PDB file with one MODEL, atoms N, CA, C and O in Angstrom:
MODEL        1
ATOM      1  N   UNK A   1      -6.390  32.628-198.347  1.00  0.00           N
ATOM      2  CA  UNK A   1      -4.987  32.526-198.053  1.00  0.00           C
ATOM      3  C   UNK A   1      -4.835  31.553-196.876  1.00  0.00           C
ATOM      4  O   UNK A   1      -5.510  31.685-195.855  1.00  0.00           O
ATOM      5  N   UNK A   2      -3.965  30.606-197.033  1.00  0.00           N
ATOM      6  CA  UNK A   2      -3.731  29.617-195.980  1.00  0.00           C
ATOM      7  C   UNK A   2      -2.735  30.171-194.968  1.00  0.00           C
ATOM      8  O   UNK A   2      -1.716  30.756-195.333  1.00  0.00           O
ATOM      9  N   UNK A   3      -3.048  29.978-193.696  1.00  0.00           N
ATOM     10  CA  UNK A   3      -2.174  30.461-192.639  1.00  0.00           C
ATOM     11  C   UNK A   3      -1.120  29.395-192.341  1.00  0.00           C
ATOM     12  O   UNK A   3      -1.449  28.232-192.105  1.00  0.00           O
ATOM     13  N   UNK A   4       0.133  29.801-192.354  1.00  0.00           N
ATOM     14  CA  UNK A   4       1.233  28.904-192.021  1.00  0.00           C
ATOM     15  C   UNK A   4       2.002  29.510-190.852  1.00  0.00           C
ATOM     16  O   UNK A   4       1.846  30.688-190.532  1.00  0.00           O
ATOM     17  N   UNK A   5       2.829  28.687-190.222  1.00  0.00           N
ATOM     18  CA  UNK A   5       3.655  29.208-189.121  1.00  0.00           C
ATOM     19  C   UNK A   5       4.599  30.290-189.619  1.00  0.00           C
ATOM     20  O   UNK A   5       4.857  31.270-188.921  1.00  0.00           O
ATOM     21  N   UNK A   6       5.115  30.108-190.835  1.00  0.00           N
ATOM     22  CA  UNK A   6       6.026  31.100-191.398  1.00  0.00           C
ATOM     23  C   UNK A   6       5.308  32.429-191.620  1.00  0.00           C
ATOM     24  O   UNK A   6       5.873  33.492-191.363  1.00  0.00           O
ATOM     25  N   UNK A   7       4.083  32.372-192.088  1.00  0.00           N
ATOM     26  CA  UNK A   7       3.316  33.588-192.334  1.00  0.00           C
ATOM     27  C   UNK A   7       2.898  34.231-191.014  1.00  0.00           C
ATOM     28  O   UNK A   7       2.891  35.456-190.897  1.00  0.00           O
ATOM     29  N   UNK A   8       2.554  33.421-190.031  1.00  0.00           N
ATOM     30  CA  UNK A   8       2.112  33.938-188.734  1.00  0.00           C
ATOM     31  C   UNK A   8       3.256  34.592-187.975  1.00  0.00           C
ATOM     32  O   UNK A   8       3.070  35.632-187.342  1.00  0.00           O
ATOM     33  N   UNK A   9       4.434  33.993-188.033  1.00  0.00           N
ATOM     34  CA  UNK A   9       5.628  34.565-187.417  1.00  0.00           C
ATOM     35  C   UNK A   9       5.438  34.959-185.968  1.00  0.00           C
ATOM     36  O   UNK A   9       5.073  34.136-185.129  1.00  0.00           O
ATOM     37  N   UNK A  10       5.690  36.230-185.683  1.00  0.00           N
ATOM     38  CA  UNK A  10       5.626  36.773-184.331  1.00  0.00           C
ATOM     39  C   UNK A  10       4.223  36.665-183.735  1.00  0.00           C
ATOM     40  O   UNK A  10       4.080  36.585-182.515  1.00  0.00           O
ATOM     41  N   UNK A  11       3.206  36.663-184.561  1.00  0.00           N
ATOM     42  CA  UNK A  11       1.836  36.561-184.052  1.00  0.00           C
ATOM     43  C   UNK A  11       1.635  35.249-183.315  1.00  0.00           C
ATOM     44  O   UNK A  11       0.928  35.200-182.309  1.00  0.00           O
ATOM     45  N   UNK A  12       2.246  34.196-183.808  1.00  0.00           N
ATOM     46  CA  UNK A  12       2.116  32.892-183.151  1.00  0.00           C
ATOM     47  C   UNK A  12       2.754  32.926-181.768  1.00  0.00           C
ATOM     48  O   UNK A  12       2.210  32.358-180.821  1.00  0.00           O
ATOM     49  N   UNK A  13       3.889  33.581-181.644  1.00  0.00           N
ATOM     50  CA  UNK A  13       4.543  33.733-180.346  1.00  0.00           C
ATOM     51  C   UNK A  13       3.633  34.497-179.391  1.00  0.00           C
ATOM     52  O   UNK A  13       3.485  34.120-178.228  1.00  0.00           O
ATOM     53  N   UNK A  14       3.027  35.567-179.884  1.00  0.00           N
ATOM     54  CA  UNK A  14       2.120  36.367-179.061  1.00  0.00           C
ATOM     55  C   UNK A  14       0.909  35.549-178.625  1.00  0.00           C
ATOM     56  O   UNK A  14       0.463  35.660-177.483  1.00  0.00           O
ATOM     57  N   UNK A  15       0.379  34.736-179.519  1.00  0.00           N
ATOM     58  CA  UNK A  15      -0.787  33.916-179.179  1.00  0.00           C
ATOM     59  C   UNK A  15      -0.446  32.856-178.133  1.00  0.00           C
ATOM     60  O   UNK A  15      -1.247  32.575-177.242  1.00  0.00           O
ATOM     61  N   UNK A  16       0.732  32.279-178.245  1.00  0.00           N
ATOM     62  CA  UNK A  16       1.142  31.300-177.241  1.00  0.00           C
ATOM     63  C   UNK A  16       1.309  31.972-175.878  1.00  0.00           C
ATOM     64  O   UNK A  16       0.958  31.393-174.849  1.00  0.00           O
ATOM     65  N   UNK A  17       1.838  33.178-175.872  1.00  0.00           N
ATOM     66  CA  UNK A  17       1.978  33.930-174.632  1.00  0.00           C
ATOM     67  C   UNK A  17       0.595  34.241-174.051  1.00  0.00           C
ATOM     68  O   UNK A  17       0.380  34.109-172.846  1.00  0.00           O
ATOM     69  N   UNK A  18      -0.329  34.650-174.903  1.00  0.00           N
ATOM     70  CA  UNK A  18      -1.693  34.951-174.456  1.00  0.00           C
ATOM     71  C   UNK A  18      -2.379  33.696-173.916  1.00  0.00           C
ATOM     72  O   UNK A  18      -3.154  33.764-172.962  1.00  0.00           O
ATOM     73  N   UNK A  19      -2.089  32.566-174.529  1.00  0.00           N
ATOM     74  CA  UNK A  19      -2.654  31.298-174.057  1.00  0.00           C
ATOM     75  C   UNK A  19      -2.215  31.035-172.612  1.00  0.00           C
ATOM     76  O   UNK A  19      -3.015  30.612-171.778  1.00  0.00           O
ATOM     77  N   UNK A  20      -0.954  31.288-172.335  1.00  0.00           N
ATOM     78  CA  UNK A  20      -0.447  31.132-170.980  1.00  0.00           C
ATOM     79  C   UNK A  20      -1.080  32.127-170.023  1.00  0.00           C
ATOM     80  O   UNK A  20      -1.391  31.789-168.881  1.00  0.00           O
ATOM     81  N   UNK A  21      -1.271  33.368-170.498  1.00  0.00           N
ATOM     82  CA  UNK A  21      -1.905  34.385-169.661  1.00  0.00           C
ATOM     83  C   UNK A  21      -3.350  33.998-169.342  1.00  0.00           C
ATOM     84  O   UNK A  21      -3.808  34.177-168.213  1.00  0.00           O
ATOM     85  N   UNK A  22      -4.062  33.473-170.329  1.00  0.00           N
ATOM     86  CA  UNK A  22      -5.449  33.059-170.093  1.00  0.00           C
ATOM     87  C   UNK A  22      -5.519  31.902-169.106  1.00  0.00           C
ATOM     88  O   UNK A  22      -6.415  31.858-168.262  1.00  0.00           O
ATOM     89  N   UNK A  23      -4.583  30.969-169.206  1.00  0.00           N
ATOM     90  CA  UNK A  23      -4.542  29.868-168.248  1.00  0.00           C
ATOM     91  C   UNK A  23      -4.306  30.408-166.842  1.00  0.00           C
ATOM     92  O   UNK A  23      -4.884  29.918-165.872  1.00  0.00           O
ATOM     93  N   UNK A  24      -3.454  31.417-166.746  1.00  0.00           N
ATOM     94  CA  UNK A  24      -3.183  32.026-165.443  1.00  0.00           C
ATOM     95  C   UNK A  24      -4.426  32.735-164.905  1.00  0.00           C
ATOM     96  O   UNK A  24      -4.702  32.679-163.707  1.00  0.00           O
ATOM     97  N   UNK A  25      -5.165  33.391-165.775  1.00  0.00           N
ATOM     98  CA  UNK A  25      -6.394  34.072-165.352  1.00  0.00           C
ATOM     99  C   UNK A  25      -7.400  33.057-164.819  1.00  0.00           C
ATOM    100  O   UNK A  25      -8.015  33.279-163.776  1.00  0.00           O
ATOM    101  N   UNK A  26      -7.567  31.963-165.519  1.00  0.00           N
ATOM    102  CA  UNK A  26      -8.501  30.910-165.072  1.00  0.00           C
ATOM    103  C   UNK A  26      -8.072  30.399-163.699  1.00  0.00           C
ATOM    104  O   UNK A  26      -8.899  30.249-162.800  1.00  0.00           O
ATOM    105  N   UNK A  27      -6.772  30.133-163.545  1.00  0.00           N
ATOM    106  CA  UNK A  27      -6.268  29.640-162.261  1.00  0.00           C
ATOM    107  C   UNK A  27      -6.492  30.665-161.148  1.00  0.00           C
ATOM    108  O   UNK A  27      -6.860  30.305-160.030  1.00  0.00           O
ATOM    109  N   UNK A  28      -6.270  31.936-161.460  1.00  0.00           N
ATOM    110  CA  UNK A  28      -6.471  32.987-160.465  1.00  0.00           C
ATOM    111  C   UNK A  28      -7.929  33.038-160.009  1.00  0.00           C
ATOM    112  O   UNK A  28      -8.205  33.198-158.820  1.00  0.00           O
ATOM    113  N   UNK A  29      -8.845  32.906-160.941  1.00  0.00           N
ATOM    114  CA  UNK A  29     -10.266  32.931-160.594  1.00  0.00           C
ATOM    115  C   UNK A  29     -10.616  31.711-159.747  1.00  0.00           C
ATOM    116  O   UNK A  29     -11.312  31.823-158.738  1.00  0.00           O
ATOM    117  N   UNK A  30     -10.129  30.550-160.166  1.00  0.00           N
ATOM    118  CA  UNK A  30     -10.420  29.318-159.434  1.00  0.00           C
ATOM    119  C   UNK A  30      -9.864  29.362-158.007  1.00  0.00           C
ATOM    120  O   UNK A  30     -10.426  28.763-157.090  1.00  0.00           O
ATOM    121  N   UNK A  31      -8.753  30.082-157.838  1.00  0.00           N
ATOM    122  CA  UNK A  31      -8.133  30.189-156.516  1.00  0.00           C
ATOM    123  C   UNK A  31      -8.682  31.356-155.700  1.00  0.00           C
ATOM    124  O   UNK A  31      -8.278  31.564-154.556  1.00  0.00           O
ATOM    125  N   UNK A  32      -9.611  32.123-156.296  1.00  0.00           N
ATOM    126  CA  UNK A  32     -10.205  33.252-155.577  1.00  0.00           C
ATOM    127  C   UNK A  32      -9.254  34.413-155.388  1.00  0.00           C
ATOM    128  O   UNK A  32      -9.298  35.098-154.366  1.00  0.00           O
ATOM    129  N   UNK A  33      -8.394  34.640-156.368  1.00  0.00           N
ATOM    130  CA  UNK A  33      -7.407  35.717-156.291  1.00  0.00           C
ATOM    131  C   UNK A  33      -8.093  37.084-156.325  1.00  0.00           C
ATOM    132  O   UNK A  33      -9.293  37.191-156.579  1.00  0.00           O
ATOM    133  N   UNK A  34      -7.307  38.112-156.063  1.00  0.00           N
ATOM    134  CA  UNK A  34      -7.778  39.491-156.038  1.00  0.00           C
ATOM    135  C   UNK A  34      -8.345  39.910-157.402  1.00  0.00           C
ATOM    136  O   UNK A  34      -7.742  39.651-158.443  1.00  0.00           O
ATOM    137  N   UNK A  35      -9.494  40.550-157.375  1.00  0.00           N
ATOM    138  CA  UNK A  35     -10.196  40.964-158.602  1.00  0.00           C
ATOM    139  C   UNK A  35      -9.325  41.866-159.476  1.00  0.00           C
ATOM    140  O   UNK A  35      -9.281  41.691-160.694  1.00  0.00           O
ATOM    141  N   UNK A  36      -8.638  42.820-158.868  1.00  0.00           N
ATOM    142  CA  UNK A  36      -7.812  43.746-159.637  1.00  0.00           C
ATOM    143  C   UNK A  36      -6.685  43.006-160.360  1.00  0.00           C
ATOM    144  O   UNK A  36      -6.389  43.314-161.514  1.00  0.00           O
ATOM    145  N   UNK A  37      -6.062  42.047-159.701  1.00  0.00           N
ATOM    146  CA  UNK A  37      -5.000  41.260-160.320  1.00  0.00           C
ATOM    147  C   UNK A  37      -5.543  40.429-161.487  1.00  0.00           C
ATOM    148  O   UNK A  37      -4.912  40.323-162.539  1.00  0.00           O
ATOM    149  N   UNK A  38      -6.727  39.845-161.277  1.00  0.00           N
ATOM    150  CA  UNK A  38      -7.344  39.030-162.328  1.00  0.00           C
ATOM    151  C   UNK A  38      -7.632  39.890-163.551  1.00  0.00           C
ATOM    152  O   UNK A  38      -7.303  39.509-164.675  1.00  0.00           O
ATOM    153  N   UNK A  39      -8.245  41.044-163.334  1.00  0.00           N
ATOM    154  CA  UNK A  39      -8.599  41.906-164.466  1.00  0.00           C
ATOM    155  C   UNK A  39      -7.373  42.473-165.172  1.00  0.00           C
ATOM    156  O   UNK A  39      -7.392  42.672-166.386  1.00  0.00           O
ATOM    157  N   UNK A  40      -6.309  42.735-164.417  1.00  0.00           N
ATOM    158  CA  UNK A  40      -5.065  43.214-165.031  1.00  0.00           C
ATOM    159  C   UNK A  40      -4.494  42.148-165.962  1.00  0.00           C
ATOM    160  O   UNK A  40      -4.069  42.458-167.075  1.00  0.00           O
ATOM    161  N   UNK A  41      -4.483  40.901-165.514  1.00  0.00           N
ATOM    162  CA  UNK A  41      -3.991  39.809-166.348  1.00  0.00           C
ATOM    163  C   UNK A  41      -4.897  39.562-167.552  1.00  0.00           C
ATOM    164  O   UNK A  41      -4.421  39.263-168.647  1.00  0.00           O
ATOM    165  N   UNK A  42      -6.194  39.687-167.339  1.00  0.00           N
ATOM    166  CA  UNK A  42      -7.149  39.509-168.443  1.00  0.00           C
ATOM    167  C   UNK A  42      -6.954  40.589-169.501  1.00  0.00           C
ATOM    168  O   UNK A  42      -7.021  40.310-170.698  1.00  0.00           O
ATOM    169  N   UNK A  43      -6.715  41.816-169.061  1.00  0.00           N
ATOM    170  CA  UNK A  43      -6.462  42.913-170.003  1.00  0.00           C
ATOM    171  C   UNK A  43      -5.189  42.655-170.795  1.00  0.00           C
ATOM    172  O   UNK A  43      -5.138  42.923-171.995  1.00  0.00           O
ATOM    173  N   UNK A  44      -4.162  42.136-170.132  1.00  0.00           N
ATOM    174  CA  UNK A  44      -2.903  41.834-170.823  1.00  0.00           C
ATOM    175  C   UNK A  44      -3.118  40.748-171.868  1.00  0.00           C
ATOM    176  O   UNK A  44      -2.589  40.841-172.976  1.00  0.00           O
ATOM    177  N   UNK A  45      -3.887  39.723-171.528  1.00  0.00           N
ATOM    178  CA  UNK A  45      -4.163  38.650-172.485  1.00  0.00           C
ATOM    179  C   UNK A  45      -4.960  39.173-173.669  1.00  0.00           C
ATOM    180  O   UNK A  45      -4.689  38.817-174.816  1.00  0.00           O
ATOM    181  N   UNK A  46      -5.933  40.007-173.389  1.00  0.00           N
ATOM    182  CA  UNK A  46      -6.757  40.584-174.453  1.00  0.00           C
ATOM    183  C   UNK A  46      -5.913  41.419-175.404  1.00  0.00           C
ATOM    184  O   UNK A  46      -6.068  41.328-176.622  1.00  0.00           O
ATOM    185  N   UNK A  47      -5.020  42.229-174.850  1.00  0.00           N
ATOM    186  CA  UNK A  47      -4.153  43.066-175.680  1.00  0.00           C
ATOM    187  C   UNK A  47      -3.215  42.205-176.526  1.00  0.00           C
ATOM    188  O   UNK A  47      -2.963  42.520-177.689  1.00  0.00           O
ATOM    189  N   UNK A  48      -2.702  41.131-175.952  1.00  0.00           N
ATOM    190  CA  UNK A  48      -1.808  40.234-176.695  1.00  0.00           C
ATOM    191  C   UNK A  48      -2.544  39.594-177.875  1.00  0.00           C
ATOM    192  O   UNK A  48      -1.984  39.458-178.963  1.00  0.00           O
ATOM    193  N   UNK A  49      -3.784  39.208-177.654  1.00  0.00           N
ATOM    194  CA  UNK A  49      -4.581  38.614-178.733  1.00  0.00           C
ATOM    195  C   UNK A  49      -4.852  39.641-179.826  1.00  0.00           C
ATOM    196  O   UNK A  49      -4.739  39.335-181.013  1.00  0.00           O
ATOM    197  N   UNK A  50      -5.212  40.866-179.422  1.00  0.00           N
ATOM    198  CA  UNK A  50      -5.449  41.929-180.405  1.00  0.00           C
ATOM    199  C   UNK A  50      -4.207  42.205-181.235  1.00  0.00           C
ATOM    200  O   UNK A  50      -4.283  42.320-182.458  1.00  0.00           O
ATOM    201  N   UNK A  51      -3.058  42.311-180.567  1.00  0.00           N
ATOM    202  CA  UNK A  51      -1.820  42.594-181.283  1.00  0.00           C
ATOM    203  C   UNK A  51      -1.462  41.461-182.235  1.00  0.00           C
ATOM    204  O   UNK A  51      -0.946  41.706-183.325  1.00  0.00           O
ATOM    205  N   UNK A  52      -1.731  40.237-181.836  1.00  0.00           N
ATOM    206  CA  UNK A  52      -1.479  39.096-182.721  1.00  0.00           C
ATOM    207  C   UNK A  52      -2.339  39.202-183.972  1.00  0.00           C
ATOM    208  O   UNK A  52      -1.867  38.935-185.078  1.00  0.00           O
ATOM    209  N   UNK A  53      -3.582  39.585-183.803  1.00  0.00           N
ATOM    210  CA  UNK A  53      -4.468  39.754-184.955  1.00  0.00           C
ATOM    211  C   UNK A  53      -3.954  40.809-185.921  1.00  0.00           C
ATOM    212  O   UNK A  53      -3.955  40.603-187.135  1.00  0.00           O
ATOM    213  N   UNK A  54      -3.515  41.938-185.378  1.00  0.00           N
ATOM    214  CA  UNK A  54      -2.981  42.997-186.232  1.00  0.00           C
ATOM    215  C   UNK A  54      -1.684  42.560-186.912  1.00  0.00           C
ATOM    216  O   UNK A  54      -1.432  42.922-188.061  1.00  0.00           O
ATOM    217  N   UNK A  55      -0.862  41.783-186.204  1.00  0.00           N
ATOM    218  CA  UNK A  55       0.358  41.246-186.819  1.00  0.00           C
ATOM    219  C   UNK A  55       0.017  40.319-187.982  1.00  0.00           C
ATOM    220  O   UNK A  55       0.680  40.348-189.018  1.00  0.00           O
ATOM    221  N   UNK A  56      -1.022  39.495-187.810  1.00  0.00           N
ATOM    222  CA  UNK A  56      -1.433  38.586-188.885  1.00  0.00           C
ATOM    223  C   UNK A  56      -1.913  39.370-190.105  1.00  0.00           C
ATOM    224  O   UNK A  56      -1.605  39.007-191.241  1.00  0.00           O
ATOM    225  N   UNK A  57      -2.653  40.424-189.873  1.00  0.00           N
ATOM    226  CA  UNK A  57      -3.114  41.249-190.992  1.00  0.00           C
ATOM    227  C   UNK A  57      -1.927  41.891-191.703  1.00  0.00           C
ATOM    228  O   UNK A  57      -1.869  41.893-192.933  1.00  0.00           O
ATOM    229  N   UNK A  58      -0.987  42.431-190.944  1.00  0.00           N
ATOM    230  CA  UNK A  58       0.189  43.058-191.551  1.00  0.00           C
ATOM    231  C   UNK A  58       0.994  42.046-192.347  1.00  0.00           C
ATOM    232  O   UNK A  58       1.448  42.340-193.453  1.00  0.00           O
ATOM    233  N   UNK A  59       1.170  40.870-191.798  1.00  0.00           N
ATOM    234  CA  UNK A  59       1.912  39.825-192.497  1.00  0.00           C
ATOM    235  C   UNK A  59       1.191  39.409-193.781  1.00  0.00           C
ATOM    236  O   UNK A  59       1.818  39.204-194.821  1.00  0.00           O
ATOM    237  N   UNK A  60      -0.118  39.289-193.692  1.00  0.00           N
ATOM    238  CA  UNK A  60      -0.909  38.935-194.873  1.00  0.00           C
ATOM    239  C   UNK A  60      -0.814  39.992-195.963  1.00  0.00           C
ATOM    240  O   UNK A  60      -0.705  39.669-197.146  1.00  0.00           O
ATOM    241  N   UNK A  61      -0.857  41.254-195.558  1.00  0.00           N
ATOM    242  CA  UNK A  61      -0.721  42.342-196.528  1.00  0.00           C
ATOM    243  C   UNK A  61       0.634  42.287-197.232  1.00  0.00           C
ATOM    244  O   UNK A  61       0.720  42.449-198.449  1.00  0.00           O
ATOM    245  N   UNK A  62       1.698  42.055-196.446  1.00  0.00           N
ATOM    246  CA  UNK A  62       3.036  41.946-197.056  1.00  0.00           C
ATOM    247  C   UNK A  62       3.090  40.774-198.031  1.00  0.00           C
ATOM    248  O   UNK A  62       3.654  40.882-199.120  1.00  0.00           O
ATOM    249  N   UNK A  63       2.496  39.656-197.623  1.00  0.00           N
ATOM    250  CA  UNK A  63       2.478  38.460-198.471  1.00  0.00           C
ATOM    251  C   UNK A  63       1.742  38.746-199.791  1.00  0.00           C
ATOM    252  O   UNK A  63       2.218  38.379-200.866  1.00  0.00           O
ATOM    253  N   UNK A  64       0.611  39.385-199.699  1.00  0.00           N
ATOM    254  CA  UNK A  64      -0.176  39.681-200.907  1.00  0.00           C
ATOM    255  C   UNK A  64       0.511  40.714-201.798  1.00  0.00           C
ATOM    256  O   UNK A  64       0.471  40.604-203.023  1.00  0.00           O
ATOM    257  N   UNK A  65       1.138  41.711-201.190  1.00  0.00           N
ATOM    258  CA  UNK A  65       1.866  42.703-201.978  1.00  0.00           C
ATOM    259  C   UNK A  65       3.044  42.066-202.709  1.00  0.00           C
ATOM    260  O   UNK A  65       3.319  42.400-203.861  1.00  0.00           O
ATOM    261  N   UNK A  66       3.734  41.155-202.041  1.00  0.00           N
ATOM    262  CA  UNK A  66       4.856  40.451-202.683  1.00  0.00           C
ATOM    263  C   UNK A  66       4.356  39.620-203.863  1.00  0.00           C
ATOM    264  O   UNK A  66       5.017  39.551-204.899  1.00  0.00           O
ATOM    265  N   UNK A  67       3.196  38.994-203.708  1.00  0.00           N
ATOM    266  CA  UNK A  67       2.616  38.213-204.811  1.00  0.00           C
ATOM    267  C   UNK A  67       2.318  39.125-205.998  1.00  0.00           C
ATOM    268  O   UNK A  67       2.619  38.780-207.141  1.00  0.00           O
ATOM    269  N   UNK A  68       1.729  40.284-205.727  1.00  0.00           N
ATOM    270  CA  UNK A  68       1.424  41.235-206.809  1.00  0.00           C
ATOM    271  C   UNK A  68       2.697  41.695-207.517  1.00  0.00           C
ATOM    272  O   UNK A  68       2.733  41.804-208.743  1.00  0.00           O
ATOM    273  N   UNK A  69       3.747  41.966-206.721  1.00  0.00           N
ATOM    274  CA  UNK A  69       5.014  42.418-207.310  1.00  0.00           C
ATOM    275  C   UNK A  69       5.647  41.357-208.200  1.00  0.00           C
ATOM    276  O   UNK A  69       6.372  41.684-209.139  1.00  0.00           O
ATOM    277  N   UNK A  70       5.375  40.087-207.908  1.00  0.00           N
ATOM    278  CA  UNK A  70       5.884  38.995-208.750  1.00  0.00           C
ATOM    279  C   UNK A  70       4.975  38.750-209.961  1.00  0.00           C
ATOM    280  O   UNK A  70       5.248  37.875-210.783  1.00  0.00           O
ATOM    281  N   UNK A  71       3.900  39.526-210.060  1.00  0.00           N
ATOM    282  CA  UNK A  71       2.973  39.368-211.167  1.00  0.00           C
ATOM    283  C   UNK A  71       1.933  38.284-210.945  1.00  0.00           C
ATOM    284  O   UNK A  71       1.235  37.881-211.876  1.00  0.00           O
ATOM    285  N   UNK A  72       1.832  37.814-209.708  1.00  0.00           N
ATOM    286  CA  UNK A  72       0.857  36.772-209.372  1.00  0.00           C
ATOM    287  C   UNK A  72      -0.421  37.419-208.851  1.00  0.00           C
ATOM    288  O   UNK A  72      -0.441  38.591-208.474  1.00  0.00           O
ATOM    289  N   UNK A  73      -1.473  36.632-208.842  1.00  0.00           N
ATOM    290  CA  UNK A  73      -2.733  37.115-208.284  1.00  0.00           C
ATOM    291  C   UNK A  73      -2.654  37.055-206.761  1.00  0.00           C
ATOM    292  O   UNK A  73      -2.222  36.057-206.185  1.00  0.00           O
ATOM    293  N   UNK A  74      -3.074  38.126-206.132  1.00  0.00           N
ATOM    294  CA  UNK A  74      -3.054  38.190-204.679  1.00  0.00           C
ATOM    295  C   UNK A  74      -4.112  37.252-204.104  1.00  0.00           C
ATOM    296  O   UNK A  74      -5.228  37.200-204.621  1.00  0.00           O
ATOM    297  N   UNK A  75      -3.780  36.503-203.036  1.00  0.00           N
ATOM    298  CA  UNK A  75      -4.758  35.592-202.437  1.00  0.00           C
ATOM    299  C   UNK A  75      -5.961  36.312-201.831  1.00  0.00           C
ATOM    300  O   UNK A  75      -7.039  35.727-201.723  1.00  0.00           O
ATOM    301  N   UNK A  76      -5.790  37.573-201.434  1.00  0.00           N
ATOM    302  CA  UNK A  76      -6.883  38.347-200.833  1.00  0.00           C
ATOM    303  C   UNK A  76      -6.874  39.761-201.392  1.00  0.00           C
ATOM    304  O   UNK A  76      -5.829  40.284-201.778  1.00  0.00           O
ATOM    305  N   UNK A  77      -8.039  40.363-201.429  1.00  0.00           N
ATOM    306  CA  UNK A  77      -8.147  41.745-201.899  1.00  0.00           C
ATOM    307  C   UNK A  77      -7.932  42.711-200.735  1.00  0.00           C
ATOM    308  O   UNK A  77      -8.001  42.323-199.568  1.00  0.00           O
ATOM    309  N   UNK A  78      -7.674  43.961-201.069  1.00  0.00           N
ATOM    310  CA  UNK A  78      -7.534  44.993-200.036  1.00  0.00           C
ATOM    311  C   UNK A  78      -8.831  45.133-199.244  1.00  0.00           C
ATOM    312  O   UNK A  78      -8.804  45.381-198.039  1.00  0.00           O
ATOM    313  N   UNK A  79      -9.951  44.975-199.915  1.00  0.00           N
ATOM    314  CA  UNK A  79     -11.248  45.078-199.246  1.00  0.00           C
ATOM    315  C   UNK A  79     -11.425  43.968-198.206  1.00  0.00           C
ATOM    316  O   UNK A  79     -11.982  44.193-197.132  1.00  0.00           O
ATOM    317  N   UNK A  80     -10.946  42.778-198.537  1.00  0.00           N
ATOM    318  CA  UNK A  80     -11.037  41.668-197.584  1.00  0.00           C
ATOM    319  C   UNK A  80     -10.171  41.943-196.353  1.00  0.00           C
ATOM    320  O   UNK A  80     -10.578  41.673-195.223  1.00  0.00           O
ATOM    321  N   UNK A  81      -8.973  42.483-196.586  1.00  0.00           N
ATOM    322  CA  UNK A  81      -8.114  42.837-195.463  1.00  0.00           C
ATOM    323  C   UNK A  81      -8.735  43.943-194.620  1.00  0.00           C
ATOM    324  O   UNK A  81      -8.674  43.910-193.391  1.00  0.00           O
ATOM    325  N   UNK A  82      -9.327  44.912-195.288  1.00  0.00           N
ATOM    326  CA  UNK A  82      -9.970  46.002-194.565  1.00  0.00           C
ATOM    327  C   UNK A  82     -11.094  45.468-193.665  1.00  0.00           C
ATOM    328  O   UNK A  82     -11.232  45.889-192.516  1.00  0.00           O
ATOM    329  N   UNK A  83     -11.881  44.552-194.191  1.00  0.00           N
ATOM    330  CA  UNK A  83     -12.969  43.973-193.410  1.00  0.00           C
ATOM    331  C   UNK A  83     -12.421  43.238-192.191  1.00  0.00           C
ATOM    332  O   UNK A  83     -12.973  43.360-191.097  1.00  0.00           O
ATOM    333  N   UNK A  84     -11.341  42.477-192.366  1.00  0.00           N
ATOM    334  CA  UNK A  84     -10.729  41.766-191.249  1.00  0.00           C
ATOM    335  C   UNK A  84     -10.159  42.732-190.230  1.00  0.00           C
ATOM    336  O   UNK A  84     -10.311  42.535-189.025  1.00  0.00           O
ATOM    337  N   UNK A  85      -9.498  43.782-190.717  1.00  0.00           N
ATOM    338  CA  UNK A  85      -8.938  44.788-189.824  1.00  0.00           C
ATOM    339  C   UNK A  85     -10.027  45.435-188.989  1.00  0.00           C
ATOM    340  O   UNK A  85      -9.874  45.587-187.777  1.00  0.00           O
ATOM    341  N   UNK A  86     -11.113  45.811-189.618  1.00  0.00           N
ATOM    342  CA  UNK A  86     -12.213  46.457-188.897  1.00  0.00           C
ATOM    343  C   UNK A  86     -12.884  45.509-187.911  1.00  0.00           C
ATOM    344  O   UNK A  86     -13.418  45.948-186.892  1.00  0.00           O
ATOM    345  N   UNK A  87     -12.859  44.225-188.206  1.00  0.00           N
ATOM    346  CA  UNK A  87     -13.429  43.247-187.269  1.00  0.00           C
ATOM    347  C   UNK A  87     -12.600  43.207-185.976  1.00  0.00           C
ATOM    348  O   UNK A  87     -13.138  42.929-184.905  1.00  0.00           O
ATOM    349  N   UNK A  88     -11.307  43.482-186.074  1.00  0.00           N
ATOM    350  CA  UNK A  88     -10.448  43.486-184.899  1.00  0.00           C
ATOM    351  C   UNK A  88     -10.489  44.827-184.144  1.00  0.00           C
ATOM    352  O   UNK A  88     -10.267  44.875-182.934  1.00  0.00           O
ATOM    353  N   UNK A  89     -10.769  45.887-184.862  1.00  0.00           N
ATOM    354  CA  UNK A  89     -10.713  47.225-184.259  1.00  0.00           C
ATOM    355  C   UNK A  89     -11.862  47.475-183.311  1.00  0.00           C
ATOM    356  O   UNK A  89     -11.956  48.554-182.726  1.00  0.00           O
TER     357      UNK A  89
ENDMDL
END
């Protein structure tokens, strides 16, 4: 299944936000900021990335279910989605 901006939707917004958070973490480390602040920001970025992954899986599942309902072959199997989901968990 090809990933498009339309399919990614909210996940793309989350990833862009996480990208900014990661840049901030790098800057904080380079500036010698407080360890607790750095780790708090790193945790937020990590959570944003995880949530984006789960959003992509949910969007993909909806896309594949819609294809099945139209009588088309689904681009991915449930087993493939399960494997991807477990890779994120």
